[in-house]
BATORBA-769052 format. One record per residue: x negated, y, z of N, C-alpha, C in turn; residue in three letters. Coordinates in steps of 0.2 Angstrom, whole numbers, padded with zeros to 4 digits, always signed. Atoms other than C-alpha are relative to their C-alpha. Last residue first. Layout:
<zamars>
XYZXYZXYZALA...
</zamars>
This chain:
<zamars>
-0004-0002-0005+0088+0377-0150+0007-0001-0001UNK-0004-0005+0003+0078+0366-0161+0005+0002+0005UNK+0001-0007-0003+0064+0358-0152+0004+0005-0003UNK+0003-0004+0005+0063+0342-0163-0001+0007+0003UNK+0007+0002+0001+0067+0331-0148-0004+0004-0005UNK+0004-0001-0006+0082+0341-0143-0008-0002-0001UNK+0002-0008+0000+0088+0343-0161-0004+0001+0007UNK+0005-0002+0005+0087+0324-0162-0002+0007+0000UNK+0006+0003-0002+0097+0321-0146-0006+0002-0004UNK+0002-0004-0006+0111+0333-0151-0007-0003+0002UNK+0002-0006+0002+0112+0324-0168-0003+0005+0005UNK+0006+0000+0003+0112+0307-0161-0003+0007-0002UNK+0005+0001-0005+0126+0311-0149-0007+0000-0003UNK+0001-0006-0004+0136+0319-0162-0005-0001+0005UNK+0004-0005+0004+0133+0304-0174-0001+0007+0004UNK+0007+0002+0000+0138+0293-0160-0004+0004-0004UNK+0003-0002-0007+0154+0303-0157-0007-0002+0000UNK+0000-0007-0001+0159+0303-0176-0004+0002+0007UNK+0005-0003+0005+0155+0285-0179-0001+0007+0001UNK+0007+0001-0003+0164+0279-0163-0005+0003-0005UNK+0000-0003-0006+0180+0287-0170-0007-0001+0003UNK+0007-0001-0002+0177+0280-0187-0001+0005+0006UNK+0005+0005+0002+0195+0283-0192-0007+0002+0002UNK+0004-0002+0005+0205+0295-0182-0005-0005-0002UNK+0007+0000-0001+0219+0287-0173-0004+0003-0005UNK+0002-0007+0000+0237+0293-0175-0008+0000+0001UNK-0001-0004+0006+0242+0276-0181-0002+0007+0000UNK+0004+0004+0005+0235+0265-0167+0000+0004-0007UNK+0007-0003+0001+0241+0278-0155-0004-0003-0005UNK+0000-0004+0005+0259+0271-0158-0007+0004-0001UNK+0002-0006-0002+0256+0256-0147-0001+0005-0006UNK+0002-0001-0007+0266+0242-0154-0002+0007+0002UNK+0007-0003-0001+0265+0240-0172-0002+0001+0007UNK+0006+0005-0001+0278+0227-0175-0006+0003+0002UNK-0001+0004-0005+0293+0238-0171-0006-0005+0001UNK-0004+0005+0002+0287+0252-0182+0000-0005+0006UNK+0001+0007-0003+0281+0268-0175+0004-0005-0002UNK-0003+0001-0007+0284+0283-0186-0003-0007+0002UNK-0003-0007-0003+0275+0292-0201+0003-0002+0007UNK-0002+0001-0007+0263+0279-0208+0002+0006+0003UNK-0004+0006+0001+0262+0281-0227+0003-0002+0007UNK-0006-0001-0004+0257+0299-0226+0004-0006+0001UNK+0001-0004-0006+0244+0296-0240+0007+0001+0004UNK+0001+0005-0006+0245+0281-0252+0000+0004+0007UNK-0006+0004-0002+0254+0291-0265-0001-0004+0006UNK-0005-0005-0003+0240+0305-0265+0006-0004+0002UNK+0002-0001-0007+0227+0291-0268+0006+0004+0003UNK-0002+0006-0004+0237+0285-0284-0002+0001+0008UNK-0007+0001-0001+0237+0302-0291+0002-0005+0004UNK-0001-0004-0005+0218+0303-0288+0008+0001+0001UNK+0002+0003-0007+0216+0287-0297+0002+0005+0005UNK-0005+0005-0002+0225+0295-0312-0001-0003+0007UNK-0006-0004-0002+0213+0310-0312+0006-0005+0002UNK+0001-0003-0006+0198+0298-0312+0006+0004+0003UNK+0000+0006-0004+0204+0288-0327+0000+0003+0008UNK-0007+0002+0000+0207+0304-0336+0001-0005+0005UNK-0004-0005-0004+0190+0311-0331+0007-0002+0000UNK+0002+0001-0007+0181+0295-0338+0004+0005+0005UNK-0003+0007-0002+0190+0295-0354-0001+0000+0008UNK-0007-0002+0000+0185+0314-0357+0004-0007+0003UNK-0001-0003-0006+0167+0310-0353+0008+0001+0001UNK+0001-0007+0001+0165+0297-0366+0003+0003+0006UNK-0006-0003+0002+0162+0279-0361-0001+0007-0001UNK-0002+0003+0007+0146+0269-0360+0007+0002-0003UNK-0007-0001+0002+0138+0278-0345+0001-0002-0007UNK-0002-0006+0003+0120+0271-0342+0008+0001-0002UNK-0006+0001+0004+0115+0257-0331+0002+0007-0002UNK-0004-0006+0002+0097+0256-0326+0006-0001-0004UNK-0005+0002+0006+0088+0241-0318+0004+0007+0000UNK-0007-0002+0000+0073+0246-0307+0004-0002-0006UNK-0003+0001+0007+0056+0239-0303+0007+0001+0001UNK-0006+0004+0000+0049+0247-0287+0003-0001-0007UNK-0004-0002+0006+0031+0254-0286+0006-0005+0000UNK+0000+0004+0006+0023+0250-0269+0006+0002-0005UNK-0006+0004+0001+0021+0264-0256+0000-0004-0007UNK+0000+0007-0002+0003+0268-0253+0006-0004-0001UNK+0005+0003+0004+0001+0285-0262+0000-0008+0001UNK-0002+0001+0007+0017+0291-0254-0004-0004-0004UNK+0002-0006+0004+0011+0288-0236+0002-0001-0007UNK-0005-0004+0003+0022+0276-0227-0002+0006-0004UNK+0001-0007+0001+0009+0263-0223+0006+0003-0004UNK-0004-0002+0006+0014+0247-0216-0001+0007+0000UNK+0001+0005+0006+0003+0237-0204+0003+0002-0006UNK+0004-0003+0005+0002+0251-0190-0002-0005-0006UNK+0000+0005+0005+0008+0241-0175-0004+0002-0006UNK+0002+0007-0003+0004+0251-0160+0000-0006-0005UNK+0006-0001-0004+0014+0266-0167-0002-0006+0004UNK-0001-0002-0007+0027+0260-0179-0007+0001+0004UNK+0004-0006-0001+0023+0258-0197+0000+0003+0007UNK+0007+0001+0002+0028+0240-0198-0004+0006+0001UNK+0003+0004-0006+0044+0243-0188-0008-0001-0002UNK+0000-0004-0007+0050+0257-0199-0004-0004+0005UNK+0005-0006+0001+0045+0248-0215-0001+0004+0006UNK+0007+0003+0000+0054+0232-0209-0005+0005-0001UNK+0001+0002-0007+0070+0242-0205-0007-0003+0000UNK+0001-0006-0003+0069+0250-0223-0001-0001+0008UNK+0006-0003+0002+0067+0233-0231-0002+0006+0004UNK+0005+0004-0004+0082+0226-0222-0007+0002-0001UNK-0002-0002-0007+0093+0240-0229-0005-0004+0005UNK+0004-0006-0002+0084+0239-0246+0002+0002+0008UNK-0001+0000-0007+0090+0221-0249-0004+0006+0003UNK-0005-0004-0003+0093+0224-0267+0000+0001+0007UNK-0001+0004-0007+0076+0218-0274+0006+0004+0004UNK-0001+0007+0002+0077+0223-0293+0001-0004+0007UNK+0006+0003-0001+0081+0241-0287+0001-0008-0002UNK+0000+0006-0005+0097+0248-0295-0007-0003+0001UNK+0006+0003+0000+0099+0265-0304-0001-0005+0006UNK+0000+0004-0007+0116+0271-0309-0007-0004-0001UNK+0003+0007+0000+0115+0284-0324+0000-0003+0008UNK+0007-0001-0001+0128+0298-0323-0003-0007+0000UNK+0003-0003+0006+0146+0299-0329-0007+0002+0001UNK+0004-0006-0002+0152+0295-0312-0003+0004-0005UNK-0005-0005-0004+0166+0284-0318-0004+0006+0003UNK-0006-0003+0004+0156+0276-0332+0004+0005+0004UNK+0003-0005+0004+0140+0273-0321+0005+0004-0005UNK+0002-0006-0004+0151+0265-0308-0004+0005-0004UNK-0006-0004-0002+0160+0254-0320-0002+0006+0003UNK-0002-0004+0007+0143+0248-0327+0006+0004+0001UNK+0005-0005+0001+0138+0244-0309+0001+0004-0006UNK-0001-0005-0005+0154+0235-0305-0005+0006-0001UNK-0006-0004+0002+0153+0225-0321+0001+0006+0005UNK+0002-0004+0005+0135+0220-0316+0006+0004-0003UNK-0006+0000+0004+0140+0213-0299-0001+0005-0006UNK+0001+0005+0005+0123+0211-0291+0006-0001-0005UNK+0003-0002+0006+0126+0228-0284-0002-0005-0004UNK-0004+0000+0006+0139+0221-0272-0003+0002-0006UNK-0002+0006+0003+0126+0215-0260+0004+0001-0006UNK-0005+0004-0004+0118+0232-0256+0003-0006-0004UNK+0002+0006-0003+0109+0245-0266+0006-0004+0004UNK-0005+0005-0003+0111+0260-0277-0003-0006+0003UNK+0004+0006-0002+0101+0275-0283+0005-0004+0005UNK-0002+0002-0007+0113+0288-0291-0004-0007+0001UNK-0001+0007+0000+0107+0299-0306+0002-0003+0007UNK+0001+0002+0007+0106+0317-0310+0001-0007-0001UNK+0005+0006+0001+0113+0322-0293+0000-0002-0007UNK-0003+0006+0001+0122+0339-0293-0005-0005-0001UNK+0004+0002+0006+0113+0354-0285+0003-0008-0001UNK+0001-0005+0005+0124+0364-0273-0004-0002-0006UNK+0007-0001+0002+0122+0352-0259-0002+0006-0005UNK+0004-0002-0006+0139+0354-0252-0007+0001-0001UNK-0003-0006-0002+0148+0353-0269-0004+0003+0006UNK+0002-0005+0005+0137+0339-0275+0002+0007+0002UNK+0008-0001-0001+0140+0329-0259-0002+0005-0005UNK+0001-0004-0006+0159+0332-0261-0007+0001+0001UNK-0002-0007+0001+0158+0326-0279+0000+0004+0006UNK+0006-0004+0003+0148+0311-0273+0002+0007-0002UNK+0005-0003-0005+0161+0307-0260-0006+0003-0004UNK-0003-0005-0004+0175+0306-0273-0005+0003+0005UNK+0000-0006+0004+0165+0297-0286+0002+0005+0005UNK+0007-0002+0000+0161+0283-0273+0000+0007-0004UNK+0002-0003-0007+0179+0281-0270-0007+0003+0000UNK-0003-0006+0000+0182+0279-0289-0001+0004+0007UNK+0003-0005+0004+0169+0266-0290+0003+0007+0001UNK+0007-0001-0003+0175+0255-0276-0003+0006-0003UNK-0002-0004-0006+0193+0257-0283-0007+0002+0004UNK-0001-0008+0002+0187+0252-0300+0001+0004+0006UNK+0007-0002+0002+0181+0235-0293+0000+0007-0001UNK+0004+0000-0007+0198+0232-0285-0007+0003-0001UNK-0002-0006-0003+0207+0237-0302-0004+0001+0007UNK+0003-0006+0004+0197+0224-0311+0001+0007+0004UNK+0008+0000-0002+0202+0211-0298-0004+0006-0003UNK+0001-0002-0007+0220+0217-0300-0007+0000+0002UNK-0001-0007+0000+0219+0216-0319-0001+0002+0007UNK+0006-0003+0003+0212+0198-0318+0000+0008+0000UNK+0005+0000-0006+0226+0193-0305-0006+0003-0003UNK+0001+0006-0003+0240+0198-0318-0006+0000+0005UNK+0005+0000-0005+0249+0213-0325-0002-0007+0003UNK+0006+0003+0003+0259+0210-0340-0005-0001+0005UNK-0001+0007+0000+0276+0212-0330-0007-0003-0004UNK-0005+0002+0005+0270+0229-0326+0000-0007+0000UNK-0002+0007+0002+0261+0236-0311+0005+0000-0005UNK+0001+0000+0008+0255+0255-0311+0001-0007-0002UNK-0006-0003+0004+0253+0254-0292-0002+0000-0007UNK+0002+0002+0007+0243+0244-0279+0006+0003-0004UNK-0006+0001+0005+0244+0252-0262-0003-0002-0006UNK+0002+0003+0007+0233+0252-0246+0006+0000-0004UNK+0001+0008+0000+0238+0263-0231-0001-0002-0008UNK+0000+0003+0006+0236+0282-0227+0000-0008+0001UNK-0007+0002+0001+0241+0289-0210+0000-0004-0007UNK-0001+0006-0003+0222+0289-0204+0007-0003-0002UNK-0007+0000-0001+0218+0303-0217+0002-0007+0003UNK-0001+0001-0007+0200+0308-0216+0007+0000+0002UNK-0007-0002-0002+0201+0315-0234+0001-0001+0007UNK+0000-0007-0003+0183+0316-0240+0006+0002+0003UNK+0002-0006+0004+0178+0304-0233+0003-0001-0007UNK+0005-0003-0003+0189+0290-0224-0002+0006-0005UNK+0005-0003+0005+0206+0285-0230-0005+0004+0004UNK-0001-0007+0001+0217+0274-0218-0005+0002-0005UNK+0001-0003-0006+0211+0257-0212+0001+0008+0000UNK-0002+0004-0005+0218+0247-0226-0001+0003+0007UNK+0000-0004-0006+0216+0261-0238+0003-0004+0006UNK+0001+0005-0006+0212+0249-0252-0001+0004+0006UNK+0003-0005-0006+0219+0261-0266+0000-0005+0006UNK+0000+0003-0007+0222+0249-0281-0004+0005+0004UNK+0005-0003-0005+0226+0256-0298+0001-0003+0007UNK-0001+0002-0007+0234+0246-0313-0005+0003+0005UNK-0004-0005-0003+0234+0255-0330+0002-0002+0008UNK-0006+0000+0004+0228+0239-0339+0005+0005+0004UNK-0006+0001-0005+0215+0236-0326+0007+0001-0003UNK-0004-0006-0001+0202+0234-0340+0005-0002+0006UNK+0003-0007+0002+0189+0222-0346+0003+0006+0001UNK-0004-0005+0003+0201+0207-0346-0003+0007-0002UNK-0005+0004+0005+0191+0191-0344+0004+0006-0003UNK+0003+0000+0007+0176+0202-0336+0005-0003-0005UNK+0000-0006+0003+0187+0206-0321-0003+0000-0007UNK-0007-0002+0001+0190+0188-0317+0001+0007-0004UNK-0002+0004+0006+0172+0183-0319+0007+0002-0002UNK+0003-0003+0006+0166+0198-0308+0003-0004-0006UNK-0003-0006+0002+0179+0193-0294-0003+0003-0007UNK-0005+0001+0005+0172+0176-0294+0004+0006-0002UNK+0003-0001+0006+0157+0181-0284+0005-0001-0006UNK+0001-0007+0001+0166+0183-0268-0002+0001-0007UNK+0007-0003-0002+0171+0165-0268+0000+0007-0002UNK+0003+0005-0005+0188+0156-0269-0006+0003+0003UNK+0007+0003+0001+0197+0170-0278-0002-0004+0005UNK+0001-0001+0007+0216+0176-0279-0007-0003-0002UNK+0003+0006+0003+0218+0168-0262+0000+0001-0007UNK-0004+0002+0006+0228+0183-0256-0001-0006-0004UNK-0007-0002-0002+0222+0186-0238+0004-0002-0006UNK-0003+0003-0006+0205+0177-0238+0007+0001+0001UNK+0002+0007-0001+0198+0180-0256+0004-0003+0006UNK-0003+0004+0006+0207+0196-0261-0001-0008+0001UNK-0007+0000-0001+0203+0203-0244+0004-0004-0005UNK-0002+0005-0005+0185+0197-0245+0007+0000+0001UNK+0001+0006+0003+0184+0207-0262+0001-0006+0005UNK-0006+0001+0004+0192+0222-0253-0001-0007-0004UNK-0005+0003-0004+0179+0221-0239+0006-0001-0005UNK+0000+0007+0000+0165+0224-0252+0006-0004+0004UNK+0004+0001+0006+0171+0242-0253+0000-0008-0001UNK-0001+0007+0003+0183+0247-0239-0003+0000-0007UNK-0001+0005-0004+0179+0261-0227+0000-0007-0003UNK-0006+0003+0003+0171+0274-0238+0001-0007+0004UNK-0002+0006-0002+0159+0286-0229+0006-0003-0003UNK-0007+0001+0002+0150+0301-0236+0002-0007+0001UNK-0003+0007+0001+0135+0306-0226+0007+0000-0003UNK-0007+0000+0001+0124+0321-0226+0002-0007-0002UNK-0004+0002+0007+0107+0318-0220+0007+0002+0001UNK-0007+0000-0001+0094+0324-0206+0003-0002-0007UNK-0003-0002+0007+0075+0321-0204+0008-0001+0001UNK-0006+0003+0001+0067+0322-0186+0003+0002-0007UNK-0006-0004+0000+0049+0326-0186+0006-0004-0001UNK-0002-0002+0007+0035+0314-0182+0007+0004+0001UNK+0002-0007+0001+0026+0314-0165+0002+0002-0007UNK-0001-0004-0006+0035+0298-0158-0001+0008-0002UNK+0006-0001-0004+0036+0290-0175+0001+0005+0005UNK+0004+0006+0001+0048+0287-0190-0007+0002+0004UNK+0005-0003-0003+0063+0298-0185-0006-0005+0000UNK+0005+0004-0003+0077+0294-0196-0005+0005+0003UNK+0002+0005+0005+0093+0300-0205-0005-0004+0003UNK+0007+0001+0000+0102+0309-0191-0002-0005-0005UNK+0003+0005-0004+0119+0314-0196-0007+0000+0000UNK+0007-0001-0001+0130+0327-0204-0003-0005+0005UNK+0002-0001-0007+0147+0321-0210-0008+0001+0000UNK+0006+0004-0001+0156+0324-0226-0002+0001+0007UNK-0002+0007-0003+0173+0331-0228-0005-0005+0001UNK-0004+0004+0004+0170+0345-0240+0001-0007+0002UNK-0006-0004+0001+0163+0360-0230+0005-0004-0004UNK-0004+0000+0006+0148+0350-0224+0007+0004+0000UNK-0007+0002-0002+0136+0355-0211+0004+0000-0006UNK-0005-0003+0005+0118+0354-0217+0006-0002+0002UNK-0007+0002+0000+0105+0351-0203+0005+0003-0005UNK-0006-0005-0001+0088+0355-0209+0007-0004+0001UNK+0000-0002-0007+0072+0344-0207+0006+0005+0002UNK+0007-0002-0003+0075+0336-0224+0001+0002+0008UNK+0000-0008+0000+0093+0336-0231-0006+0002+0003UNK+0005-0003-0005+0092+0317-0236+0000+0008-0001UNK+0005-0004+0003+0108+0312-0245-0005+0003+0005UNK+0004-0004-0004+0118+0297-0239-0005+0004-0004UNK+0004-0004+0004+0132+0288-0248-0004+0005+0005UNK+0003-0005-0004+0140+0274-0238-0005+0004-0005UNK+0005-0003+0005+0152+0261-0246-0003+0007+0004UNK-0002-0007+0003+0161+0249-0235-0005+0003-0004UNK-0007+0001-0002+0158+0230-0232+0004+0007-0002UNK+0000+0006-0004+0142+0233-0242+0008-0001+0002UNK-0007+0004+0002+0139+0244-0257+0000-0006+0005UNK+0000+0007-0002+0125+0256-0251+0007-0003-0001UNK-0006+0003-0002+0123+0273-0260+0000-0007+0001UNK-0001+0007+0002+0107+0283-0261+0007-0002+0002UNK-0006+0003-0002+0101+0301-0261+0001-0008-0002UNK+0000+0006+0002+0086+0312-0263+0006-0004+0003UNK-0004+0001+0006+0089+0330-0260+0001-0007-0003UNK-0006-0004+0000+0075+0333-0248+0004+0000-0006UNK+0000-0007+0002+0062+0320-0250+0007+0003+0000UNK+0003-0004-0005+0060+0303-0241+0000+0008-0001UNK-0003-0006+0001+0072+0293-0251-0003+0005+0006UNK+0005-0005+0000+0061+0278-0251+0003+0007-0002UNK+0000-0002+0007+0076+0266-0256-0006+0006+0000UNK+0002+0006+0005+0071+0256-0240+0000+0003-0007UNK+0007+0001+0000+0071+0273-0230-0002-0006-0005UNK+0003-0006+0002+0089+0277-0235-0008+0000-0001UNK+0000+0000+0007+0094+0259-0233-0003+0006-0003UNK+0005+0004+0002+0088+0260-0215+0000-0001-0008UNK+0007-0004+0000+0097+0276-0212-0005-0005-0002UNK+0000-0005+0005+0113+0267-0218-0007+0004+0000UNK+0000+0003+0006+0111+0251-0207-0001+0005-0006UNK-0007+0002+0002+0107+0261-0191-0001-0002-0008UNK-0004-0005+0004+0088+0260-0188+0007-0002-0001UNK-0007+0001+0000+0077+0251-0175+0004+0006-0004UNK-0004-0005+0004+0059+0249-0177+0007-0002+0001UNK+0003-0007+0000+0046+0241-0165+0003+0005-0005UNK-0005-0003+0004+0054+0224-0160-0002+0008+0000UNK-0004-0006-0002+0038+0216-0154+0005+0002-0005UNK+0001-0005+0005+0034+0198-0157+0004+0006+0001UNK+0005-0004-0002+0035+0189-0140-0002+0005-0006UNK+0000-0003-0007+0046+0175-0145-0007+0004+0001UNK+0004-0006+0000+0045+0172-0164+0000+0004+0007UNK+0007+0001+0003+0049+0154-0165-0004+0006+0000UNK+0000+0002+0006+0064+0156-0152-0008+0000-0003UNK-0001+0007+0000+0067+0167-0137-0002-0002-0008UNK+0001+0004-0007+0064+0184-0130+0001-0007-0001UNK-0004+0005+0001+0060+0195-0146-0001-0005+0006UNK+0003+0005+0004+0051+0211-0140+0005-0006+0000UNK-0001+0007-0002+0057+0227-0134-0004-0005-0004UNK+0006+0004+0001+0054+0246-0136+0001-0007+0004UNK-0001+0007+0001+0068+0258-0139-0007-0003-0001UNK+0006+0003+0003+0068+0275-0131+0001-0007-0001UNK+0001+0007-0002+0084+0284-0128-0006-0002-0004UNK+0006+0003+0003+0088+0303-0129-0001-0007+0003UNK+0000+0007-0001+0104+0312-0126-0006-0003-0003UNK+0005+0003+0004+0104+0331-0124+0000-0008+0002UNK+0002+0006-0004+0118+0342-0118-0004-0004-0005UNK+0007+0000-0002+0117+0360-0125-0001-0007+0003UNK+0004-0001+0005+0134+0360-0135-0008-0001+0001UNK+0002-0007+0002+0144+0353-0121-0005+0001-0006UNK+0007-0001+0003+0150+0335-0122-0001+0007-0002UNK+0004+0001-0006+0166+0333-0110-0008+0001-0003UNK-0001-0006-0004+0179+0340-0123-0006+0000+0006UNK+0002-0007+0004+0172+0329-0137+0001+0005+0005UNK+0007-0001+0000+0173+0314-0125-0002+0006-0003UNK+0003-0001-0007+0191+0316-0122-0007+0001+0001UNK-0002-0006-0002+0196+0318-0140-0003+0002+0007UNK+0004-0005+0003+0186+0303-0145+0001+0007+0002UNK+0006+0001-0003+0194+0292-0132-0005+0006-0003UNK+0000-0004-0006+0211+0298-0137-0007+0000+0003UNK-0002-0008+0000+0208+0294-0155-0001+0003+0007UNK+0005-0004-0004+0199+0277-0153+0002+0007+0001UNK-0004-0002-0007+0212+0264-0158-0004+0005+0004UNK-0004-0007+0000+0208+0263-0177+0003+0002+0007UNK-0006+0000-0004+0195+0249-0179+0003+0007+0001UNK-0006+0000+0004+0184+0249-0194+0006+0001+0004UNK+0000-0007+0002+0168+0252-0183+0007+0002-0005UNK+0004-0001+0006+0171+0235-0175+0002+0008-0003UNK-0005-0004+0004+0176+0233-0157-0003+0003-0006UNK+0003-0006+0003+0165+0219-0151+0006+0004-0004UNK+0003+0000+0007+0175+0207-0141-0003+0006-0002UNK-0005+0000+0004+0177+0209-0122-0003-0001-0007UNK-0006-0001-0004+0167+0209-0106+0006-0001-0005UNK-0004-0006+0002+0152+0202-0115+0006+0000+0004UNK-0005+0002+0004+0141+0190-0104+0004+0006-0003UNK+0002+0000+0007+0124+0194-0098+0006-0002-0005UNK-0001+0006+0003+0129+0189-0081-0002-0001-0007UNK+0002+0006-0005+0123+0203-0070+0000-0006-0004UNK+0007+0000-0001+0123+0217-0084-0003-0005+0005UNK+0001+0000-0007+0140+0213-0090-0007-0001+0002UNK+0003+0006-0003+0140+0218-0108+0000+0000+0008UNK+0001-0001-0007+0151+0231-0117-0002-0007+0003UNK+0000+0005-0005+0150+0230-0136-0001+0002+0007UNK+0002-0001-0007+0153+0243-0149+0001-0006+0004UNK-0003+0006-0003+0153+0243-0168-0003+0000+0007UNK-0005-0002-0005+0147+0261-0172+0004-0006+0003UNK-0001-0007-0003+0130+0258-0179+0006+0000+0005UNK-0006-0003+0003+0132+0241-0189+0001+0007+0003UNK-0007+0002-0003+0114+0236-0186+0006+0004-0003UNK-0005-0005+0003+0096+0237-0193+0007-0003+0002UNK-0007+0002-0001+0082+0229-0183+0004+0006-0003UNK-0005-0006+0000+0064+0229-0187+0007-0002+0001UNK-0007+0001+0002+0052+0215-0181+0004+0007+0000UNK-0005-0005-0003+0033+0216-0179+0007-0002-0003UNK+0003-0004-0005+0017+0206-0183+0005+0005+0004UNK-0005-0005-0001+0023+0191-0192-0002+0005+0006UNK+0002-0006+0004+0006+0183-0197+0006+0005+0001UNK+0004-0004-0004+0010+0170-0184-0003+0006-0003UNK-0004-0005-0003+0023+0164-0196-0004+0004+0006UNK+0001+0000-0007+0010+0155-0206+0004+0006+0003UNK+0002-0007-0002+0016+0153-0224+0000+0000+0008UNK+0007+0000-0003+0015+0135-0230-0002+0007+0002UNK+0004-0004+0005+0031+0138-0241-0007+0000+0002UNK+0000+0005+0006+0040+0124-0230-0004+0003-0006UNK+0004+0006-0001+0034+0134-0215+0000-0005-0006UNK+0007-0002+0001+0042+0150-0222-0005-0006+0001UNK+0001-0001+0007+0058+0141-0224-0007+0002-0001UNK+0000+0007+0003+0058+0135-0206-0002+0000-0007UNK+0007+0002-0002+0054+0153-0200-0001-0007-0003UNK+0005-0004+0004+0069+0159-0210-0007-0003+0001UNK+0000+0003+0007+0080+0145-0202-0005+0004-0005UNK+0002+0007+0000+0075+0150-0184-0001-0003-0008UNK+0007+0000-0001+0077+0169-0187-0003-0007-0001UNK+0003-0003+0005+0094+0167-0195-0008+0000+0001UNK+0000+0005+0006+0100+0155-0182-0004+0003-0006UNK+0004+0006-0002+0095+0167-0168-0001-0005-0006UNK+0007-0003+0001+0103+0182-0177-0005-0006+0002UNK+0002+0000+0007+0119+0171-0179-0007+0003-0001UNK+0002+0007+0002+0119+0167-0161-0002+0000-0007UNK+0006+0002-0003+0120+0185-0156-0003-0006-0003UNK+0005-0004+0002+0134+0189-0168-0007-0001+0002UNK+0001+0002+0007+0144+0174-0163-0005+0004-0004UNK+0005+0006+0000+0141+0179-0145-0001-0003-0007UNK+0007-0002-0002+0148+0196-0148-0005-0006+0000UNK+0003+0004-0006+0164+0189-0156-0007+0002+0001UNK+0004+0005+0002+0171+0202-0169-0002-0003+0007UNK+0005+0002-0006+0185+0214-0168-0004-0005-0003UNK+0005+0004+0003+0196+0225-0180-0005-0002+0005UNK+0006+0002-0004+0212+0233-0174-0004-0005-0004UNK+0005-0006-0002+0223+0243-0185-0005-0002+0004UNK+0001-0004+0006+0237+0230-0185-0004+0006+0002UNK-0006-0005+0002+0235+0219-0171-0002+0004-0006UNK-0005+0002-0005+0223+0204-0167+0006+0004+0000UNK-0005-0005+0001+0213+0206-0183+0006-0001+0005UNK-0006+0001-0003+0197+0196-0181+0005+0006+0000UNK-0004-0005-0002+0182+0196-0192+0007-0002+0003UNK-0007-0001+0000+0170+0182-0194+0003+0006+0002UNK-0003-0001-0006+0152+0183-0198+0007+0001-0001UNK-0006-0004+0000+0143+0175-0213+0003+0001+0007UNK-0005+0004-0003+0125+0168-0210+0006+0005+0000UNK-0006-0004-0001+0110+0173-0221+0006-0004+0003UNK-0005+0004-0001+0092+0167-0222+0006+0004+0002UNK-0006-0003-0004+0077+0175-0229+0005-0005+0002UNK-0005+0005-0001+0060+0172-0237+0005+0003+0004UNK+0003+0006+0001+0045+0181-0245+0005-0006+0002UNK-0004+0004-0004+0052+0198-0250-0002-0008+0000UNK-0003+0006+0003+0038+0207-0257+0004-0003+0005UNK-0008-0001-0001+0035+0225-0250+0003-0006-0003UNK-0003+0000+0007+0017+0223-0257+0007+0001+0001UNK+0004-0004+0005+0006+0227-0242+0003+0000-0006UNK+0001-0007-0001+0018+0223-0228-0004+0004-0005UNK+0007-0001+0000+0023+0206-0235-0001+0008+0001UNK+0003-0004+0005+0042+0205-0230-0008+0000+0001UNK+0007-0001-0001+0052+0193-0220-0003+0003-0006UNK+0004+0000+0006+0071+0193-0219-0007+0002+0002UNK+0007-0001-0002+0084+0189-0206-0005-0001-0006UNK+0006+0003+0004+0102+0191-0211-0007+0001+0004UNK+0007-0001-0003+0118+0193-0202-0005-0003-0005UNK+0005+0005-0001+0135+0194-0211-0006+0003+0004UNK-0002+0006+0003+0151+0204-0215-0005-0006+0002UNK-0007+0001-0002+0149+0219-0203+0002-0007-0003UNK-0005-0004+0003+0130+0219-0204+0007-0002+0002UNK-0007+0003-0002+0116+0213-0194+0005+0005-0002UNK-0005-0004+0003+0100+0215-0204+0007-0002+0002UNK-0007+0002-0002+0086+0208-0193+0005+0005-0003UNK-0005-0005-0001+0069+0212-0201+0007-0003+0001UNK-0006+0003+0000+0052+0203-0201+0006+0006+0001UNK-0004-0003-0004+0035+0210-0205+0007-0003-0001UNK-0007+0001+0002+0020+0201-0212+0005+0004+0005UNK-0005-0002-0005+0002+0206-0211+0007-0001-0003UNK+0000-0007-0003-0009+0198-0224+0005+0001+0005UNK-0003-0005+0004-0004+0184-0236-0001+0007+0004UNK+0002-0006-0003-0014+0169-0230+0002+0006-0004UNK+0002-0005+0005-0006+0153-0236-0001+0006+0005UNK-0005-0005-0001-0007+0139-0223-0002+0006-0005UNK+0003-0006-0003-0018+0124-0229+0006+0006+0000UNK+0000-0005+0005-0008+0108-0232-0003+0007+0004UNK-0006-0004+0000-0012+0095-0219-0002+0006-0005UNK+0001-0006-0004-0026+0083-0223+0006+0004-0001UNK+0000-0006+0004-0021+0066-0229+0000+0006+0004UNK
</zamars>
């Protein structure tokens, strides 16, 4: 019997999406943006001390290799020729940091995850040493070194949230997206202009898609705990066995029955930036059960998004008329409807939620020397969207939001003195996202240098 003929689909582009909770490798058709195949591996997190979050660097690296190999196997089963993969894009966790031994190639210690709280003294020291006119520029140009795709160029590299902004095609000033992953990250494209927040947001580099292309900037609102609260309910409390079960529990009651959950496990991020806050569940009665807590956990994600959206609207001066969303949690329809109700604006979700990987693939395919993916507006594929409209009245939405803010106030100032179990007190005075702020500063200075801004 003759071998099955390989399908010819035109140039393909792969994307490594290495996130906090999992690693994925996905392959897209560069002409249609269609997702052809993918593989995903969950990544463990370690909590050696309170406030510390670490991961095994080798586990992260091996998960990438595994995802690439498994995806290529799946493509083979679909009779898709992997030699058509012309480039690979990479999206990563941004502030998670690893130090490698340059001689042995071995990690010197675990990866310190962006949720970790031990960086305050380092941040303060670095901030004093970086003058305003220092420039930091790095060129990225490598290829895959092993496996089925050895030699395929890695031609695009974007931080996860920048990649999602590109994947949502937010190329115009004022366009914004919110990604629901381990945390929640709302980015608004501010064009070629740096907009500095007065309401607790961060100014960051959005993207630079080509050597001779301009740098685009964004305002970012960061929420530490979004999907991570589902994992906490699963791994720490055992309320659910799989992450998908939270939707089923929430659907059984359709309300939190006055229960509010503030998941400030690593302090509060935007817009408060309060490292002394800790997670609380309040409003409990004898009637409260695990279904109400599950519902409150989903509401917490939505309330936190409302807070950073309000800050974004105040900084930009023009309120968003709808919110574009993506990320793993957007498959939860109750969460999406809650988000529309709490924001009181429509929530718009693409039918293909893997926009972080799509953005990395777009950047790689459009890179100089590859040129298989056009980013011209007329060439971008139309995306099918699902729309969620608010289904409650504005007054009810505001009442729930104001009660949430009362709960947030109760979570603040929780850590005031060193406890016997805590060890080093610097853990509790650390500024969340220390690596995040320093790396954003470095990127910003470098981008201003590249674009010729004094």
